[in-house]
Backbone of each chain as ProteinMPNN parsed JSONL, in Angstrom:
{"seq_chain_A": "MIEYALNFGFCALSLAVLLNLWRLVRGPALMDRVLAVDTMVINIIALIILFGIQQRTTIFFEAALLFAMFGFIATVAYCRFVLRGDVIE", "coords_chain_A": {"N_chain_A": [[0.828, -1.206, 0.0], [1.977, 1.227, 0.78], [3.71, 1.515, -1.327], [2.075, 2.168, -3.516], [1.07, 4.636, -2.636], [3.474, 6.019, -2.521], [4.197, 6.054, -5.229], [2.129, 7.609, -6.24], [2.692, 9.962, -4.855], [5.239, 10.624, -5.918], [4.528, 11.134, -8.587], [2.719, 13.335, -8.291], [4.342, 15.256, -7.039], [6.369, 15.563, -8.916], [4.926, 16.651, -11.017], [4.239, 19.022, -9.751], [6.778, 20.223, -9.535], [7.294, 20.593, -12.232], [5.299, 22.475, -12.854], [6.254, 24.591, -11.287], [8.611, 25.083, -12.681], [7.546, 26.04, -15.048], [6.468, 28.471, -14.195], [8.818, 29.648, -13.437], [10.105, 30.036, -15.888], [8.253, 31.62, -17.28], [7.879, 33.958, -15.747], [6.031, 36.831, -14.896], [7.191, 38.944, -13.44], [10.216, 39.836, -11.677], [10.33, 38.859, -9.059], [8.558, 36.792, -9.207], [10.033, 34.747, -10.304], [11.905, 34.265, -8.297], [10.18, 33.395, -6.295], [9.258, 31.089, -7.546], [11.58, 29.505, -7.577], [11.947, 29.211, -4.824], [9.643, 27.748, -4.102], [10.107, 25.508, -5.632], [12.346, 24.409, -4.391], [11.177, 23.618, -1.957], [9.373, 21.671, -2.868], [11.196, 19.826, -3.892], [12.488, 19.035, -1.59], [10.421, 17.551, -0.391], [10.281, 15.514, -2.317], [12.8, 14.305, -1.95], [12.486, 13.317, 0.655], [10.423, 11.438, 0.259], [11.77, 9.714, -1.442], [13.677, 8.742, 0.338], [11.976, 7.266, 2.031], [11.166, 5.317, 0.234], [13.565, 3.981, -0.335], [14.09, 3.037, 2.143], [15.933, 4.201, 3.972], [17.641, 6.382, 6.232], [19.435, 8.195, 5.367], [19.076, 10.326, 3.729], [18.123, 12.526, 5.02], [19.884, 14.484, 5.874], [20.605, 15.604, 3.451], [18.13, 16.695, 2.736], [17.794, 18.569, 4.771], [19.964, 20.284, 4.298], [19.184, 21.238, 1.795], [16.881, 22.653, 2.529], [17.982, 24.7, 4.133], [19.742, 26.009, 2.342], [17.982, 26.789, 0.35], [16.36, 28.665, 1.689], [18.305, 30.574, 2.42], [19.181, 31.387, -0.089], [16.858, 32.584, -1.168], [16.432, 34.726, 0.664], [18.85, 36.104, 0.372], [18.723, 36.919, -2.295], [16.451, 38.584, -2.244], [17.334, 40.556, -0.464], [19.338, 41.603, -2.006], [17.871, 42.762, -4.095], [16.407, 44.618, -2.617], [18.296, 46.25, -1.26], [20.52, 46.522, -2.853], [22.761, 45.196, -2.201], [24.124, 42.341, -0.544], [25.324, 41.743, 1.96], [25.753, 44.284, 4.18]], "CA_chain_A": [[0.0, 0.0, 0.0], [2.865, 2.388, 0.803], [4.299, 1.665, -2.667], [1.134, 2.918, -4.353], [1.058, 6.027, -2.158], [4.742, 6.642, -2.924], [4.141, 6.338, -6.665], [1.266, 8.779, -6.405], [3.42, 11.136, -4.367], [6.271, 10.997, -6.895], [3.877, 11.747, -9.76], [2.159, 14.646, -7.955], [5.407, 16.223, -6.757], [7.064, 15.872, -10.171], [4.054, 17.596, -11.72], [4.371, 20.314, -9.063], [8.068, 20.816, -9.921], [7.149, 21.062, -13.618], [4.538, 23.731, -12.819], [7.169, 25.615, -10.79], [9.524, 25.411, -13.783], [6.802, 26.874, -15.998], [6.393, 29.812, -13.617], [10.192, 30.179, -13.453], [10.424, 30.475, -17.248], [7.333, 32.645, -17.728], [7.936, 35.203, -14.976], [6.726, 37.909, -15.613], [7.988, 39.811, -12.561], [11.46, 39.224, -11.186], [10.084, 38.136, -7.816], [7.894, 35.537, -9.563], [11.056, 33.715, -10.507], [12.451, 33.921, -6.975], [9.152, 32.589, -5.621], [9.233, 29.77, -8.189], [12.73, 28.732, -7.089], [11.682, 28.902, -3.42], [8.66, 26.657, -4.073], [10.728, 24.305, -6.2], [13.192, 23.831, -3.334], [10.316, 22.93, -0.986], [8.872, 20.446, -3.496], [12.284, 18.85, -4.031], [12.681, 18.458, -0.25], [9.411, 16.498, -0.241], [10.691, 14.394, -3.182], [13.926, 13.605, -1.308], [11.947, 12.573, 1.805], [9.705, 10.265, -0.26], [12.791, 8.785, -1.937], [14.23, 8.085, 1.522], [11.017, 6.249, 2.488], [11.177, 4.211, -0.733], [14.811, 3.23, -0.174], [14.147, 2.63, 3.547], [17.165, 4.649, 4.606], [17.508, 7.734, 6.798], [20.642, 8.947, 5.014], [18.761, 11.488, 2.89], [17.612, 13.655, 5.794], [20.873, 15.562, 5.866], [20.465, 16.277, 2.159], [16.908, 17.51, 2.769], [18.036, 19.707, 5.673], [20.833, 21.224, 3.577], [18.366, 21.871, 0.761], [16.002, 23.632, 3.168], [18.759, 25.863, 4.565], [20.273, 26.765, 1.209], [16.859, 27.425, -0.33], [15.978, 29.863, 2.44], [19.359, 31.588, 2.341], [19.195, 31.913, -1.456], [15.725, 33.509, -1.314], [16.651, 35.945, 1.446], [19.96, 36.852, -0.204], [18.287, 37.578, -3.527], [15.558, 39.687, -1.895], [18.179, 41.603, 0.103], [20.05, 42.239, -3.118], [16.929, 43.63, -4.804], [15.975, 45.697, -1.744], [19.35, 47.142, -0.794], [21.632, 46.604, -3.797], [23.909, 44.543, -1.594], [23.636, 41.249, 0.287], [25.823, 42.015, 3.311], [26.159, 45.699, 4.176]], "C_chain_A": [[0.865, 1.259, 0.0], [3.458, 2.617, -0.58], [3.374, 2.476, -3.573], [1.111, 4.391, -3.956], [2.321, 6.751, -2.594], [4.726, 6.983, -4.405], [3.267, 7.556, -6.934], [1.985, 10.05, -5.979], [4.483, 11.587, -5.336], [5.646, 11.696, -8.096], [3.413, 13.156, -9.432], [3.269, 15.665, -7.744], [6.194, 16.557, -8.014], [6.246, 16.85, -10.997], [4.168, 18.987, -11.086], [5.672, 20.997, -9.455], [7.997, 21.332, -11.354], [6.37, 22.376, -13.663], [5.4, 24.875, -12.3], [8.123, 26.063, -11.897], [8.826, 26.313, -14.796], [6.74, 28.308, -15.497], [7.781, 30.463, -13.629], [10.541, 30.719, -14.832], [9.558, 31.665, -17.629], [7.497, 33.983, -17.0], [6.545, 35.635, -14.536], [7.577, 38.787, -14.7], [9.229, 39.054, -12.097], [11.194, 38.364, -9.96], [9.283, 36.857, -8.057], [8.905, 34.413, -9.709], [11.67, 33.298, -9.188], [11.466, 33.027, -6.224], [9.091, 31.183, -6.219], [10.385, 28.91, -7.702], [12.496, 28.305, -5.645], [10.715, 27.72, -3.308], [9.262, 25.371, -4.606], [11.613, 23.616, -5.173], [12.323, 23.048, -2.352], [9.777, 21.628, -1.58], [9.964, 19.384, -3.604], [12.631, 18.249, -2.673], [11.686, 17.316, -0.037], [9.766, 15.281, -1.097], [11.818, 13.593, -2.533], [13.425, 12.757, -0.144], [11.237, 11.304, 1.317], [10.698, 9.237, -0.806], [13.448, 8.033, -0.779], [13.297, 7.01, 2.054], [11.07, 5.04, 1.55], [12.42, 3.346, -0.571], [14.981, 2.697, 1.244], [15.467, 2.993, 4.206], [16.976, 6.077, 5.111], [18.635, 8.655, 6.339], [20.316, 10.221, 4.246], [18.28, 12.69, 3.688], [18.585, 14.813, 5.827], [20.785, 16.34, 4.567], [19.245, 17.189, 2.169], [17.112, 18.749, 3.642], [18.912, 20.752, 4.994], [20.049, 21.964, 2.505], [17.497, 22.962, 1.37], [16.782, 24.882, 3.533], [19.222, 26.68, 3.373], [19.152, 27.442, 0.424], [16.457, 28.713, 0.356], [17.026, 30.958, 2.286], [19.402, 32.206, 0.947], [18.075, 32.927, -1.644], [16.002, 34.826, -0.601], [17.777, 36.773, 0.847], [19.514, 37.582, -1.461], [17.373, 38.762, -3.221], [16.339, 40.844, -1.29], [18.878, 42.359, -1.021], [19.13, 43.18, -3.88], [16.573, 44.839, -3.94], [17.08, 46.718, -1.496], [20.483, 47.326, -1.79], [22.88, 45.921, -3.303], [23.369, 43.428, -0.704], [24.043, 41.465, 1.739], [26.356, 43.439, 3.326], [27.202, 45.931, 5.253]], "O_chain_A": [[0.55, 2.237, -0.679], [3.689, 3.759, -0.978], [3.824, 3.358, -4.304], [1.13, 5.279, -4.808], [2.284, 7.919, -2.983], [5.177, 8.056, -4.806], [3.61, 8.42, -7.741], [1.903, 11.08, -6.647], [4.639, 12.785, -5.571], [6.153, 12.714, -8.569], [3.673, 14.084, -10.198], [3.168, 16.802, -8.206], [6.643, 17.69, -8.181], [6.794, 17.769, -11.606], [4.191, 19.999, -11.787], [5.692, 22.206, -9.685], [8.566, 22.378, -11.668], [6.725, 23.286, -14.412], [5.306, 25.998, -12.796], [8.411, 27.251, -12.041], [9.434, 27.236, -15.337], [6.934, 29.251, -16.264], [7.904, 31.675, -13.807], [11.202, 31.752, -14.94], [10.05, 32.619, -18.232], [7.272, 35.035, -17.597], [5.893, 34.859, -13.836], [8.59, 39.325, -15.146], [9.286, 37.825, -12.12], [11.754, 37.276, -9.824], [9.307, 35.942, -7.234], [8.665, 33.28, -9.293], [11.932, 32.115, -8.971], [11.854, 32.038, -5.601], [8.897, 30.203, -5.499], [10.204, 27.72, -7.441], [12.806, 27.173, -5.273], [10.939, 26.803, -2.518], [8.975, 24.283, -4.107], [11.635, 22.388, -5.088], [12.683, 21.94, -1.954], [9.724, 20.605, -0.898], [9.702, 18.194, -3.431], [13.024, 17.086, -2.597], [12.058, 16.243, 0.439], [9.578, 14.145, -0.663], [11.806, 12.363, -2.555], [13.868, 11.623, 0.039], [11.422, 10.227, 1.884], [10.494, 8.032, -0.654], [13.743, 6.843, -0.89], [13.757, 5.952, 2.485], [11.027, 3.894, 1.995], [12.344, 2.12, -0.658], [15.937, 1.97, 1.512], [16.053, 2.179, 4.919], [16.256, 6.874, 4.511], [18.781, 9.764, 6.853], [21.165, 11.102, 4.117], [18.051, 13.758, 3.12], [18.183, 15.976, 5.812], [20.875, 17.568, 4.558], [19.302, 18.316, 1.677], [16.66, 19.841, 3.298], [18.65, 21.951, 5.09], [20.222, 23.169, 2.321], [17.379, 24.055, 0.816], [16.324, 25.998, 3.286], [19.113, 27.906, 3.381], [19.338, 28.536, -0.108], [16.238, 29.732, -0.298], [16.694, 32.12, 2.053], [19.632, 33.407, 0.807], [18.293, 34.001, -2.206], [15.834, 35.903, -1.173], [17.691, 38.001, 0.808], [19.885, 38.736, -1.673], [17.487, 39.817, -3.846], [16.035, 42.003, -1.575], [18.994, 43.584, -0.992], [19.544, 44.271, -4.272], [16.45, 45.953, -4.449], [16.827, 47.923, -1.519], [21.33, 48.199, -1.599], [23.944, 46.045, -3.91], [22.27, 43.552, -0.163], [23.211, 41.382, 2.642], [27.285, 43.773, 2.591], [27.679, 47.053, 5.42]]}, "seq_chain_B": "MTFLLELVVSVLIVLGALFALVGSIGMVKLPELLTRLHAPTKATTLGVGGALAASMVFFAGLEGELSIHELLITTFLFLTAPISAHFIAKAHLHEHPELRDGLPPTGRPQGWSTFESLPAADADDEGDGDDARAAHH", "coords_chain_B": {"N_chain_B": [[-1.928, -3.957, 13.416], [0.408, -3.246, 12.055], [-0.785, -2.898, 9.608], [-2.41, -0.701, 10.155], [-0.496, 1.265, 10.68], [0.755, 1.394, 8.19], [-1.377, 2.333, 6.724], [-1.725, 4.886, 7.849], [0.735, 6.07, 7.12], [0.526, 5.989, 4.31], [-1.756, 7.592, 3.852], [-0.831, 10.031, 4.83], [1.287, 10.536, 3.049], [-0.098, 10.772, 0.602], [-1.806, 12.93, 1.143], [0.069, 14.963, 1.678], [1.426, 15.145, -0.805], [-0.699, 15.947, -2.401], [-1.309, 18.468, -1.295], [1.081, 19.835, -1.884], [0.946, 19.797, -4.665], [-1.411, 21.268, -5.103], [-0.604, 23.756, -4.121], [1.372, 24.413, -6.032], [-0.132, 24.472, -8.376], [-1.78, 26.608, -7.745], [0.142, 28.623, -7.751], [0.652, 28.81, -10.454], [-1.834, 29.457, -11.542], [-2.976, 31.753, -10.315], [-3.571, 35.365, -10.52], [-1.611, 37.582, -10.125], [1.577, 38.589, -8.622], [1.35, 39.128, -5.808], [-0.927, 37.767, -5.068], [-0.225, 35.275, -5.955], [1.794, 34.649, -4.221], [0.521, 33.675, -2.036], [-0.327, 30.977, -2.412], [1.93, 28.971, -2.65], [3.386, 29.449, -0.257], [1.766, 28.654, 1.805], [0.253, 26.244, 1.187], [2.228, 24.541, 0.092], [4.078, 24.355, 2.121], [2.571, 22.997, 4.036], [2.304, 20.642, 2.584], [4.933, 19.592, 2.424], [5.24, 19.25, 5.117], [3.409, 17.167, 5.569], [4.653, 15.053, 4.14], [6.973, 14.818, 5.677], [5.925, 14.098, 8.173], [4.829, 11.628, 7.47], [7.203, 10.268, 6.899], [8.345, 10.253, 9.439], [6.535, 8.688, 10.953], [6.78, 6.345, 9.503], [9.529, 5.53, 9.835], [9.743, 5.411, 12.622], [7.625, 3.71, 13.399], [7.486, 1.442, 11.636], [10.087, 0.728, 10.805], [11.443, 0.828, 13.139], [13.384, 2.644, 14.039], [13.792, 5.506, 15.671], [13.798, 8.807, 14.541], [14.727, 12.207, 14.749], [15.266, 14.036, 12.855], [13.382, 14.822, 10.999], [11.679, 16.45, 12.439], [13.359, 18.616, 12.86], [13.664, 19.567, 10.189], [10.999, 20.159, 9.579], [10.39, 22.135, 11.527], [12.229, 24.086, 10.772], [11.363, 24.717, 8.149], [8.743, 25.624, 8.638], [9.286, 27.838, 10.14], [10.77, 29.455, 8.414], [9.314, 29.861, 6.065], [7.257, 31.984, 6.243], [9.02, 34.149, 6.548], [10.537, 34.253, 4.175], [8.431, 34.702, 2.398], [7.547, 37.209, 3.236], [9.826, 38.731, 2.639], [9.904, 38.456, -0.145], [7.516, 39.719, -0.903], [8.054, 42.296, -0.002], [10.283, 43.006, -1.559], [9.063, 42.924, -4.029], [7.154, 45.017, -3.864], [8.945, 47.055, -3.579], [10.103, 47.094, -6.076], [7.976, 47.805, -7.698], [6.648, 50.692, -7.637], [4.125, 51.719, -8.229], [2.253, 50.085, -7.117], [1.966, 50.906, -4.539], [0.07, 52.863, -4.36], [-2.466, 51.768, -4.039], [-2.702, 51.089, -1.387], [-4.322, 50.863, 1.825], [-4.973, 53.531, 4.287], [-2.777, 53.972, 7.135], [-3.607, 55.059, 9.529], [-1.966, 56.364, 11.248], [0.594, 58.837, 11.935], [2.961, 58.172, 10.517], [3.769, 56.236, 7.546], [3.273, 52.992, 5.956], [5.374, 50.516, 7.319], [7.069, 49.295, 5.594], [7.764, 51.122, 3.679], [8.568, 53.481, 4.858], [10.979, 55.345, 6.813], [12.28, 54.978, 10.189], [9.986, 55.944, 12.869], [10.986, 58.025, 14.582], [13.037, 59.195, 13.07], [11.483, 60.049, 11.077], [9.918, 62.14, 11.906], [10.668, 64.836, 11.533], [10.753, 65.188, 8.798], [8.523, 64.605, 6.39], [7.714, 61.79, 4.321], [10.274, 61.063, 3.796], [11.39, 58.588, 3.409], [10.744, 57.644, 0.803], [12.084, 59.424, -0.881], [14.724, 58.955, -0.185], [14.926, 56.357, -1.049], [14.543, 56.635, -3.787], [16.787, 58.113, -4.423], [18.645, 56.243, -3.818], [18.305, 54.338, -5.812]], "CA_chain_B": [[-1.161, -2.785, 13.849], [1.247, -2.865, 10.923], [-1.666, -2.377, 8.558], [-2.846, 0.639, 10.556], [0.627, 2.192, 10.474], [0.922, 1.593, 6.746], [-2.478, 3.195, 6.27], [-1.427, 6.27, 8.258], [1.835, 6.572, 6.287], [0.036, 6.203, 2.942], [-2.648, 8.762, 3.827], [-0.022, 11.247, 5.001], [2.024, 10.785, 1.805], [-1.016, 11.246, -0.442], [-2.264, 14.281, 1.507], [1.173, 15.898, 1.501], [1.666, 15.353, -2.233], [-1.817, 16.733, -2.941], [-1.142, 19.861, -0.866], [2.165, 20.439, -2.67], [0.462, 19.993, -6.04], [-2.372, 22.378, -5.088], [0.16, 25.002, -3.993], [2.043, 24.741, -7.292], [-1.168, 24.871, -9.341], [-2.163, 27.969, -7.384], [1.166, 29.572, -8.181], [0.552, 29.002, -11.9], [-3.135, 29.959, -11.992], [-3.407, 33.033, -9.738], [-3.301, 36.417, -11.512], [-0.409, 38.418, -10.018], [2.517, 38.033, -7.655], [0.953, 39.206, -4.399], [-1.849, 36.661, -4.817], [0.521, 34.027, -6.177], [2.601, 34.395, -3.022], [-0.332, 33.019, -1.05], [-0.481, 29.532, -2.6], [3.035, 28.095, -2.267], [3.916, 29.58, 1.098], [0.919, 27.954, 2.773], [-0.073, 24.871, 0.825], [3.407, 23.712, -0.125], [4.665, 24.08, 3.435], [1.773, 21.903, 4.608], [2.598, 19.433, 1.829], [6.195, 19.013, 2.86], [4.993, 18.79, 6.478], [2.776, 15.852, 5.479], [5.665, 14.068, 3.749], [7.892, 14.615, 6.798], [5.201, 13.334, 9.191], [4.772, 10.25, 6.971], [8.528, 9.68, 7.075], [8.589, 10.016, 10.861], [5.728, 7.527, 11.354], [7.329, 5.169, 8.823], [10.782, 5.054, 10.427], [9.561, 5.09, 14.037], [6.681, 2.618, 13.607], [7.689, 0.24, 10.828], [11.497, 0.337, 10.746], [11.926, 0.711, 14.503], [14.457, 3.562, 14.42], [13.213, 6.838, 15.846], [14.706, 9.887, 14.145], [14.114, 13.528, 14.953], [15.673, 14.938, 11.776], [12.194, 15.362, 10.341], [11.185, 17.568, 13.24], [14.241, 19.745, 12.557], [13.342, 20.121, 8.873], [9.654, 20.752, 9.65], [10.462, 23.395, 12.263], [12.953, 25.067, 9.961], [10.529, 25.182, 7.029], [7.6, 26.39, 9.137], [9.767, 29.137, 10.618], [11.361, 30.295, 7.373], [8.393, 30.155, 4.954], [6.719, 33.348, 6.32], [10.071, 35.159, 6.396], [10.87, 34.43, 2.754], [7.271, 35.314, 1.746], [7.593, 38.631, 3.582], [10.916, 39.352, 1.882], [9.545, 38.508, -1.567], [6.499, 40.766, -1.062], [8.718, 43.579, 0.209], [11.106, 43.303, -2.731], [8.166, 43.188, -5.163], [6.627, 46.371, -3.69], [10.067, 47.953, -3.813], [10.344, 47.171, -7.517], [6.813, 48.353, -8.395], [6.121, 51.766, -6.772], [2.727, 52.045, -8.518], [1.399, 49.249, -6.269], [1.789, 51.526, -3.221], [-1.083, 53.767, -4.37], [-3.671, 51.067, -3.637], [-2.673, 50.667, 0.014], [-5.192, 51.611, 2.736], [-4.219, 54.362, 5.229], [-2.364, 53.262, 8.342], [-4.22, 55.639, 10.704], [-0.918, 56.92, 12.087], [1.315, 59.852, 11.158], [3.904, 57.574, 9.575], [3.153, 55.309, 6.608], [3.559, 51.582, 6.169], [6.774, 50.406, 7.748], [7.887, 48.833, 4.494], [8.19, 52.214, 2.806], [9.024, 54.665, 5.576], [12.041, 55.124, 7.773], [11.792, 54.837, 11.561], [9.149, 57.084, 13.26], [11.769, 59.123, 15.138], [13.726, 59.876, 11.978], [10.481, 60.519, 10.119], [9.108, 63.209, 12.484], [10.995, 66.176, 11.024], [10.676, 65.278, 7.337], [7.554, 63.619, 5.89], [8.011, 61.198, 3.019], [11.723, 60.98, 3.624], [11.788, 57.256, 2.963], [10.634, 57.49, -0.649], [13.15, 60.195, -1.513], [15.981, 58.257, 0.048], [14.955, 55.163, -1.875], [14.73, 57.061, -5.163], [18.191, 58.481, -4.576], [19.42, 55.01, -3.754], [18.273, 53.721, -7.122]], "C_chain_B": [[-0.275, -2.298, 12.715], [0.402, -2.262, 9.815], [-2.095, -0.95, 8.88], [-1.736, 1.656, 10.312], [0.839, 2.462, 8.992], [-0.151, 2.509, 6.194], [-2.188, 4.657, 6.605], [-0.34, 6.863, 7.368], [1.328, 6.891, 4.883], [-0.839, 7.442, 2.86], [-1.845, 10.049, 3.953], [0.739, 11.575, 3.719], [1.095, 11.375, 0.756], [-1.477, 12.669, -0.134], [-1.161, 15.309, 1.277], [1.421, 16.199, 0.04], [0.549, 16.185, -2.838], [-1.687, 18.204, -2.556], [-0.055, 20.549, -1.673], [1.701, 20.725, -4.092], [-0.506, 21.174, -6.104], [-1.643, 23.713, -4.972], [0.814, 25.395, -5.3], [1.04, 25.137, -8.362], [-1.615, 26.293, -9.049], [-1.139, 28.978, -7.836], [1.105, 29.808, -9.685], [-0.734, 29.748, -12.258], [-3.462, 31.369, -11.496], [-2.876, 34.214, -10.555], [-2.02, 37.216, -11.339], [0.375, 38.034, -8.774], [1.978, 38.038, -6.232], [-0.132, 38.193, -4.068], [-1.146, 35.319, -5.001], [1.34, 33.639, -4.965], [1.843, 33.544, -2.011], [-0.253, 31.497, -1.164], [0.735, 28.73, -2.13], [3.445, 28.222, -0.813], [3.023, 28.903, 2.128], [0.748, 26.483, 2.397], [1.178, 23.999, 0.705], [4.109, 23.399, 1.188], [3.9, 22.966, 4.136], [2.1, 20.584, 3.909], [3.876, 18.778, 2.29], [6.083, 18.56, 4.315], [4.344, 17.416, 6.498], [3.77, 14.769, 5.125], [6.602, 13.772, 4.912], [7.22, 13.833, 7.921], [5.094, 11.872, 8.774], [6.102, 9.551, 7.196], [8.795, 9.362, 8.542], [7.809, 8.799, 11.346], [6.322, 6.257, 10.762], [8.556, 4.647, 9.551], [10.62, 4.697, 11.892], [8.708, 3.836, 14.208], [7.053, 1.342, 12.898], [9.139, -0.222, 10.798], [12.11, 0.249, 12.14], [13.117, 1.573, 14.838], [13.894, 4.984, 14.452], [14.227, 7.89, 15.409], [13.988, 11.213, 14.278], [14.569, 14.515, 13.892], [14.462, 15.605, 11.133], [11.656, 16.556, 11.097], [12.021, 18.81, 12.986], [13.832, 20.398, 11.242], [11.983, 20.809, 8.919], [9.701, 22.093, 10.36], [11.125, 24.475, 11.423], [12.066, 25.618, 8.854], [9.368, 26.033, 7.521], [8.032, 27.746, 9.664], [10.164, 30.034, 9.463], [10.381, 30.641, 6.258], [7.768, 31.55, 5.07], [7.774, 34.419, 6.091], [10.382, 35.365, 4.92], [9.682, 35.043, 2.01], [7.255, 36.816, 2.002], [8.656, 39.353, 2.763], [10.538, 39.491, 0.413], [8.519, 39.614, -1.802], [7.13, 42.139, -0.95], [9.537, 43.969, -1.023], [10.224, 43.612, -3.942], [7.591, 44.599, -5.073], [7.72, 47.407, -3.92], [10.298, 48.157, -5.307], [9.202, 47.854, -8.261], [6.18, 49.443, -7.538], [4.645, 52.051, -7.029], [1.783, 51.209, -7.663], [1.115, 49.926, -4.933], [0.564, 52.411, -3.182], [-2.336, 53.083, -3.849], [-3.726, 50.699, -2.176], [-3.649, 51.479, 0.854], [-4.361, 52.467, 3.681], [-3.883, 53.594, 6.498], [-3.073, 53.785, 9.578], [-3.207, 56.21, 11.676], [-0.195, 57.99, 11.276], [2.28, 59.239, 10.141], [3.197, 56.539, 8.708], [3.463, 53.871, 6.955], [5.047, 51.402, 6.387], [7.671, 49.949, 6.618], [8.487, 49.996, 3.719], [8.807, 53.381, 3.546], [10.219, 54.305, 6.432], [11.429, 55.085, 9.174], [10.999, 56.079, 11.98], [9.954, 58.267, 13.787], [12.462, 59.902, 14.024], [12.725, 60.519, 11.033], [9.797, 61.8, 10.581], [9.399, 64.56, 11.846], [10.775, 66.311, 9.523], [9.732, 64.203, 6.822], [7.988, 63.076, 4.539], [9.493, 61.078, 2.734], [12.129, 59.654, 3.013], [11.775, 57.11, 1.455], [11.767, 58.21, -1.361], [14.476, 59.463, -1.39], [16.08, 57.036, -0.869], [15.174, 55.539, -3.337], [16.183, 57.427, -5.416], [19.061, 57.236, -4.604], [19.449, 54.313, -5.112], [19.045, 54.548, -8.133]], "O_chain_B": [[-0.204, -1.101, 12.438], [0.778, -1.281, 9.173], [-2.14, -0.092, 7.998], [-1.979, 2.753, 9.811], [1.071, 3.599, 8.582], [0.104, 3.343, 5.326], [-2.374, 5.548, 5.776], [-0.453, 8.001, 6.913], [1.658, 7.938, 4.326], [-0.706, 8.249, 1.939], [-2.13, 11.037, 3.276], [0.836, 12.74, 3.334], [1.441, 12.354, 0.095], [-1.537, 13.515, -1.027], [-1.413, 16.392, 0.748], [1.606, 17.356, -0.336], [0.801, 17.035, -3.691], [-1.923, 19.088, -3.38], [-0.218, 21.692, -2.101], [2.023, 21.77, -4.658], [-0.444, 21.984, -7.028], [-2.007, 24.685, -5.634], [0.823, 26.573, -5.657], [1.31, 26.028, -9.168], [-1.808, 27.094, -9.963], [-1.496, 30.077, -8.261], [1.466, 30.888, -10.152], [-0.736, 30.576, -13.169], [-4.158, 32.112, -12.189], [-1.844, 34.089, -11.215], [-1.375, 37.516, -12.344], [-0.101, 37.243, -7.959], [2.132, 37.048, -5.516], [-0.26, 37.79, -2.912], [-1.433, 34.352, -4.296], [1.559, 32.456, -4.703], [2.436, 32.796, -1.235], [-0.128, 30.8, -0.157], [0.577, 27.866, -1.267], [3.815, 27.229, -0.187], [3.485, 28.604, 3.229], [1.059, 25.591, 3.186], [1.189, 22.856, 1.161], [4.668, 22.315, 1.357], [4.502, 22.091, 4.758], [2.167, 19.536, 4.551], [3.92, 17.57, 2.522], [6.743, 17.602, 4.717], [4.681, 16.584, 7.341], [3.757, 13.691, 5.718], [6.987, 12.623, 5.124], [7.86, 12.997, 8.559], [5.246, 10.974, 9.602], [6.144, 8.398, 7.625], [9.394, 8.336, 8.861], [8.353, 7.966, 12.071], [6.369, 5.219, 11.422], [8.632, 3.457, 9.859], [11.282, 3.778, 12.374], [9.01, 2.99, 15.049], [6.954, 0.262, 13.479], [9.405, -1.423, 10.768], [13.178, -0.338, 12.309], [13.813, 1.295, 15.814], [13.57, 5.575, 13.422], [15.377, 7.872, 15.849], [12.803, 11.334, 13.966], [14.294, 15.71, 14.004], [14.498, 16.781, 10.771], [11.23, 17.546, 10.503], [11.493, 19.918, 12.902], [13.671, 21.616, 11.17], [11.816, 21.9, 8.374], [9.135, 23.076, 9.881], [10.662, 25.614, 11.363], [12.013, 26.828, 8.636], [9.037, 27.047, 6.906], [7.254, 28.699, 9.646], [9.929, 31.242, 9.509], [10.592, 31.632, 5.558], [7.744, 32.264, 4.067], [7.486, 35.469, 5.518], [10.483, 36.5, 4.455], [9.886, 35.826, 1.083], [6.981, 37.603, 1.096], [8.421, 40.449, 2.254], [10.816, 40.516, -0.209], [8.623, 40.362, -2.773], [6.79, 43.047, -1.708], [9.492, 45.114, -1.474], [10.574, 44.445, -4.778], [7.539, 45.309, -6.077], [7.449, 48.507, -4.401], [10.644, 49.253, -5.748], [9.416, 48.42, -9.333], [5.256, 49.153, -6.777], [3.965, 52.574, -6.146], [0.622, 51.581, -7.495], [0.146, 49.58, -4.258], [0.05, 52.699, -2.101], [-3.195, 53.748, -3.269], [-4.686, 50.063, -1.74], [-3.795, 52.679, 0.621], [-3.178, 52.19, 3.878], [-4.608, 52.68, 6.893], [-3.156, 53.076, 10.582], [-3.553, 56.511, 12.818], [-0.351, 58.047, 10.056], [2.399, 59.74, 9.023], [2.147, 56.022, 9.089], [3.86, 53.553, 8.076], [5.872, 52.041, 5.735], [8.881, 50.171, 6.65], [9.582, 49.883, 3.167], [9.5, 54.196, 2.938], [10.457, 53.137, 6.741], [10.21, 55.151, 9.327], [11.299, 57.173, 11.502], [9.632, 59.411, 13.467], [12.47, 61.133, 14.038], [13.071, 61.425, 10.275], [9.166, 62.486, 9.778], [8.481, 65.353, 11.637], [10.626, 67.424, 9.019], [10.083, 63.023, 6.812], [8.554, 63.796, 3.716], [9.914, 61.0, 1.58], [13.066, 59.577, 2.218], [12.689, 56.52, 0.881], [12.343, 57.692, -2.317], [15.245, 59.362, -2.346], [17.147, 56.715, -1.393], [15.903, 54.852, -4.053], [16.747, 57.108, -6.463], [20.069, 57.173, -5.307], [20.475, 53.767, -5.519], [19.125, 54.176, -9.304]]}, "name": "protein", "num_of_chains": 2, "seq": "MIEYALNFGFCALSLAVLLNLWRLVRGPALMDRVLAVDTMVINIIALIILFGIQQRTTIFFEAALLFAMFGFIATVAYCRFVLRGDVIEMTFLLELVVSVLIVLGALFALVGSIGMVKLPELLTRLHAPTKATTLGVGGALAASMVFFAGLEGELSIHELLITTFLFLTAPISAHFIAKAHLHEHPELRDGLPPTGRPQGWSTFESLPAADADDEGDGDDARAAHH"}
């Protein structure tokens, strides 16, 4: 039963990542693209977690945690750059 | 008991994936950025929370190894999602000054904190923040 749920989850999350990619390409505003990358990072974290369940190993949690941290830092750094013209003042 | 745990894990996985998909569809379908911001920052965060809860139940209940990494990731995502949404909205309003005209009044002498400098610095010179920002650009 978990296998079916996992397959459904992989399909839904891959579709979600594709929709994020569409928004990333289309824009139109600059912040739309930043938001698309931010959402894509969150969806990919969910994909990594589901992959860890499928492989029955806990080794992917560090990868997911790193993804979460770098996604957040990337978003905040880009917004700081747009707001202030500099990341670290 | 095993069947019940498997059922819980499966339901959590399906619910989480559906929430993530709904958030991404909302980001594609909604008309402009400030409404688009709404969908992913709420629904997608819930979606990844569902996947992480499924993973926690799976490893604690079925594999017999309790791990708290999921709690770390969930806490981190739930804490940071509003912050990044706030930053994105702020940067968008910064880039599009015409959006500021539609804002309701604050009911205070100073304007919205996103656009004005601190109240003490603002007291002697009204609208200082906008001028400073224009000069900055």
